[in-house]
Each structure stands twice: as C-alpha cells, then as structure tokens.
N, C-alpha and C positions, 0 to 999 in steps of 0.2 A: 572840529577836524580830527580830534583824537579818537573819535568813535566811528569815523567814516568806514574803516576796514570791516566793521561788523556787518554792514549792510551792502557794501559796494558790489559784491558778486552774487547777490541774491537774485535768482531768475524771476522772482515774483514782483520785483520792484522795477517800475518803468522809468523813473527819474529819481535822482538823488542830488539834493542841493546841500552843499556844505558851507557852513558859516566859519570863516577863518578868523577867529577872535584875535589872535596875536597879530595878524596882518592888519586887521581893522584898527586895532589900538595904536599901531605904529604910523598910521596915516595922519597928515595934517587935517585940521578941522573941516575945511570945505571938501576935501577928498573923502572924508568920512561920510559926510552928508550925501555925496554923489554915490558912493559905494552902497550905503544903506538904502537910499531911495531906489536905486537900480534893482537891488535884491528884492525889496518889498514889492515893486511893480512886477517883476518877473514872476514871483511866487503868487501874487494875487490873480494872475491870469492863467494859472495852471489847472485849476479845477481838481484839486487833490481829493482823494477818498479817505486817506488816513495819514496821520502824522505820528512819527515816533520821536518823542522828545527825550533825548538821552542826557539832558542837562540836569542840573541840581537846583533850578530856579523856576519861577513861574512866568517869566516874560515871553517865552516862546509858546507856551500854552495859551497865553492871552492873545498873542498875534495869530495863532492858528485858529482860535475861536472867532475873534471879532474882526480881524483884518482879512484873513484868508478864507474864512468860513469853511473850515475842514470839519466834517461831521464826526469823525472818529479820531480821538487824540489820546495816545497811549504814552505814559511816562512815569517817572518816579515821583512819589509824594513825600519828599524829604522835608521835614518840619512844616508840613501842611502847605507846601509850595505848589502842589498839583491841583489847586482849586479849579483850574480851567480845563482839566483833563477829563475825558469821559471814562477812561480805564486807568486807575491809579495803582501803582505798585509801591507798597510800603518799603521805605528805606530808612532805617532808624539812625544809622551813624554816618551817613554820607559815603563818599568814596575813599575817604582818608585811609591810606596805608593798605589798601586791598583792591583786588580785582573784583568786578561785579559781573556776574553771569546769572541770568534768570532764564529758566526753562519752564514752559507750561505744556503739559501733555494734553493733546487734543484727541478726541475720540470720533 
C-alpha cells in the first residue's frame, strides 16, 4: 500500500490491486485466510498482462508466475529475490534510508 500512489493515476493501468500488509497482519487467523483467499481468487480471474512487483521479496513474483499466470513480471532483484520476474531491476542496498525512483527512457 505504500507504493500505491506511484501507479494509481496512470491512465494506462486498467486495474490496480493493493495488498494492505499492515491490515492483513492485524486480522485474526481465520479472517486472514478469508482475506487472502478472496484476494487470490479475485486476482486469478483477472487475466492480467503485466505485474509491477514493488516489493523487496520473491513471493509476489512467484504468485504472479504460477498462480495468476501473468506473462510479464517487472520488479526489483534485491539479493536475487527476483527469480520469478521476467524483467529484473538490480537493487543493491534495498530501500533502507532512501527513496527509490527508476526511469527508463524508451525510443
């Protein structure tokens, strides 16, 4: 949810799903299962073309590849955690103590 503002007003994005990690962690066990299964089911039936993984881990890349079958997966390859991504952006020191902005010029 901390990175949602980066993409929420992009006119080229048809749908944006945000995982609210802090809210999820505050739920009791059975509500966590319900929340996660509802999210997984909803995303599985969306037929996405691309996934932007702005996290620092590999679990969302794994889900995007094997559960949601998203063909293009772009994200950070911090400590080789981007193994399930199709387009990896090297990130040596993580996000600690700095803002991260990456720009790629297209022709």
